[in-house]
C-alpha positions as CSV (number, residue, x, y, z in Angstrom):
1,M,91.1,-103.0,90.6
2,K,94.6,-102.1,91.9
3,I,97.2,-104.8,91.8
4,Y,98.9,-103.7,95.1
5,T,96.7,-103.3,98.1
6,K,99.4,-103.0,100.8
7,T,97.3,-105.3,103.1
8,G,100.0,-108.0,102.9
9,D,102.9,-105.8,103.8
10,T,103.0,-107.2,107.3
11,G,103.2,-110.8,106.2
12,T,99.6,-111.8,106.2
13,T,97.1,-112.5,103.4
14,A,93.4,-112.9,103.1
15,L,91.7,-116.2,102.3
16,F,88.5,-116.4,100.2
17,G,86.0,-115.3,102.8
18,G,88.2,-112.6,104.4
19,T,90.1,-114.5,107.1
20,R,93.7,-113.3,107.4
21,V,96.5,-115.8,107.9
22,P,100.3,-115.7,107.7
23,K,101.7,-116.0,104.2
24,H,103.6,-119.1,105.3
25,H,100.3,-120.9,106.4
26,I,99.9,-124.4,105.1
27,R,96.7,-123.2,103.2
28,I,98.7,-120.6,101.4
29,E,101.5,-123.1,100.7
30,S,98.9,-125.5,99.3
31,Y,97.1,-123.1,96.9
32,G,100.4,-121.3,96.0
33,T,101.9,-124.6,94.9
34,V,98.8,-125.3,92.8
35,D,99.3,-121.8,91.2
36,E,102.9,-122.8,90.5
37,L,101.8,-126.0,88.9
38,N,99.3,-124.1,86.8
39,S,102.0,-121.7,85.6
40,N,104.3,-124.6,84.7
41,I,101.5,-126.3,82.8
42,G,101.1,-123.0,80.9
43,L,104.8,-123.3,80.0
44,L,104.3,-126.9,78.9
45,R,101.3,-125.9,76.8
46,D,103.5,-123.4,75.0
47,Q,105.8,-126.2,73.8
48,Q,105.9,-128.2,70.7
49,M,103.1,-130.8,70.9
50,E,99.8,-131.9,69.3
51,H,96.9,-129.5,69.5
52,S,94.8,-132.0,71.4
53,H,97.3,-132.1,74.2
54,K,97.3,-128.3,74.4
55,E,93.5,-128.2,74.6
56,F,93.4,-130.8,77.4
57,L,96.1,-129.0,79.3
58,M,94.0,-125.8,79.1
59,Q,91.0,-127.7,80.6
60,I,93.4,-128.9,83.4
61,Q,94.5,-125.3,84.0
62,D,90.8,-124.3,84.4
63,K,90.3,-127.1,87.0
64,L,93.4,-126.0,88.8
65,F,91.9,-122.6,89.4
66,T,89.0,-124.5,91.0
67,V,91.4,-126.5,93.1
68,G,93.1,-123.3,94.1
69,A,89.8,-121.7,95.1
70,I,88.9,-124.7,97.2
71,L,92.2,-124.6,99.0
72,A,92.1,-120.8,99.4
73,T,88.7,-120.9,101.2
74,D,88.3,-120.6,104.9
75,P,85.9,-123.5,105.6
76,D,84.4,-121.5,108.6
77,K,83.3,-118.8,106.1
78,A,82.1,-121.1,103.3
79,I,79.0,-122.4,104.9
80,L,76.2,-120.4,106.5
81,K,74.7,-121.5,109.8
82,S,71.7,-122.7,107.8
83,G,74.0,-125.2,106.0
84,Q,73.9,-123.3,102.7
85,E,77.0,-122.4,100.9
86,R,77.9,-118.7,101.4
87,L,80.6,-118.6,98.7
88,N,79.9,-119.8,95.2
89,I,82.9,-122.1,94.8
90,P,82.9,-124.8,92.2
91,K,83.7,-128.4,93.1
92,I,86.0,-131.0,91.5
93,S,83.8,-133.8,90.5
94,N,84.2,-137.5,89.9
95,D,83.7,-136.7,86.2
96,D,86.8,-134.5,86.3
97,V,88.8,-137.4,87.7
98,E,87.3,-139.8,85.1
99,Q,88.4,-137.4,82.3
100,L,92.0,-137.7,83.5
101,E,91.7,-141.5,83.7
102,K,90.3,-141.7,80.2
103,A,93.1,-139.6,78.8
104,I,95.7,-141.7,80.7
105,D,94.2,-144.9,79.3
106,A,94.0,-143.6,75.8
107,M,97.7,-142.5,75.8
108,D,98.8,-145.7,77.5
109,Q,97.3,-147.9,74.8
110,E,99.5,-146.2,72.2
111,L,102.7,-146.6,74.2
112,P,105.1,-149.5,74.6
113,P,104.7,-151.2,78.0
114,M,106.8,-149.7,80.8
115,T,109.4,-152.2,82.1
116,H,111.5,-149.8,84.1
117,F,111.4,-146.4,85.7
118,V,112.5,-143.7,83.2
119,L,114.9,-140.9,83.7
120,P,113.2,-137.5,83.2
121,G,114.5,-135.7,80.0
122,G,115.2,-136.5,76.4
123,H,113.6,-133.3,75.0
124,P,112.9,-129.9,76.6
125,T,109.1,-130.5,76.3
126,V,109.3,-133.8,78.0
127,S,111.5,-132.3,80.8
128,I,109.0,-129.5,81.4
129,C,106.2,-132.1,81.6
130,H,108.2,-134.0,84.3
131,I,108.7,-130.7,86.2
132,C,104.9,-130.3,86.1
133,R,104.5,-133.8,87.5
134,C,106.9,-133.1,90.4
135,V,105.2,-129.8,91.2
136,C,101.9,-131.6,91.1
137,R,103.2,-134.2,93.6
138,R,104.3,-131.4,95.9
139,A,100.9,-129.7,95.6
140,E,99.3,-133.1,96.5
141,R,101.6,-133.5,99.6
142,L,100.8,-130.0,100.8
143,A,97.0,-130.5,100.1
144,T,97.0,-133.7,102.1
145,A,98.7,-132.0,105.0
146,L,96.1,-129.2,104.9
147,Y,93.3,-131.8,104.6
148,E,94.5,-133.4,107.9
149,I,93.9,-130.2,109.8
150,S,91.1,-128.6,107.8
151,P,89.2,-131.1,105.6
152,F,87.7,-130.2,102.3
153,H,86.0,-132.2,99.6
154,E,88.3,-135.2,99.1
155,T,87.7,-135.4,95.3
156,T,90.1,-132.5,95.2
157,L,92.9,-134.8,96.5
158,V,91.9,-137.5,94.1
159,Y,92.2,-135.1,91.2
160,L,95.7,-134.0,92.2
161,N,96.8,-137.6,92.5
162,R,95.4,-138.5,89.1
163,L,96.8,-135.4,87.5
164,S,100.3,-136.4,88.5
165,D,99.7,-139.8,86.9
166,Y,98.4,-138.1,83.8
167,L,101.5,-135.9,83.6
168,F,103.7,-138.9,83.9
169,V,101.9,-140.7,81.0
170,L,101.9,-137.5,79.0
171,A,105.6,-137.2,79.4
172,R,106.0,-140.7,78.0
173,K,103.6,-139.9,75.2
174,L,105.4,-136.7,74.3
175,S,108.7,-138.7,74.2
176,Y,107.1,-141.1,71.8
177,E,105.6,-138.3,69.6
178,L,108.8,-136.2,69.6
179,K,110.9,-139.3,68.9
180,A,112.9,-138.5,72.1
181,E,115.0,-141.3,73.7
182,E,113.3,-142.7,76.8
183,I,116.2,-143.7,79.1
184,K,115.4,-146.5,81.4
185,W,116.7,-146.3,85.0
186,I,118.6,-149.5,85.6
187,P,120.2,-149.5,89.1
188,K,123.9,-150.1,89.0
189,K,125.3,-152.9,91.1
190,N,127.9,-152.0,93.7
191,S,131.4,-153.3,92.9
C-alpha cells in the first residue's frame, strides 16, 4: 500500500465509503481532531505514570479509532437499501461509556474534594493530560456540529463528553501521584 495516492492533491479526500469531500469539510475536521486527540493521548501514555493508567489509555486510543471511523463514514454509503450495514464499522457502546465512568469514580474516590477550578500545569505529564482534555473538548464540539447536519449514533457524542471528564480527573490523579502542586484558581477582585 502506497502512502501517497495523489488523489488529495486538489484539496479533496475520500470518506469511508468512497464519497469525496473538501479537506476542510466539517466531517474531516471532526475525525481529524479525534486523530489529533489520539496522538496526544499517545504522548501522554509515554509519560511517567502508573502502568494501569497506560493500559487504560491504550484502550481509549482503540476506541478513538472507532470514533474516527464513525465520523469518517458517509452515512449514505453505510446502509444498503435493504437496511443492512454495508460497511463493517464498530460502534461505541454504553459499556464503553460506563468503563470511563467507573474509572472516573475510582480515581475520584482517592482524591481530595475539589473546591475550586484548578490551573492546568504543575508537572509536564499533568500538562499533557490537560492538553488532551482540551483537544477532546474541541473534538466534541466539532462532532456535535457534524451531528446537527448528519446524525450518527449519539453514544459516540456521549463517549467524547465522558472522555473529557475522564481526562480532567486523570490530570488531578496524576498531580496527586506525582506530588505536583495543584494550583487553585481563585478570581482576583478588581481594585
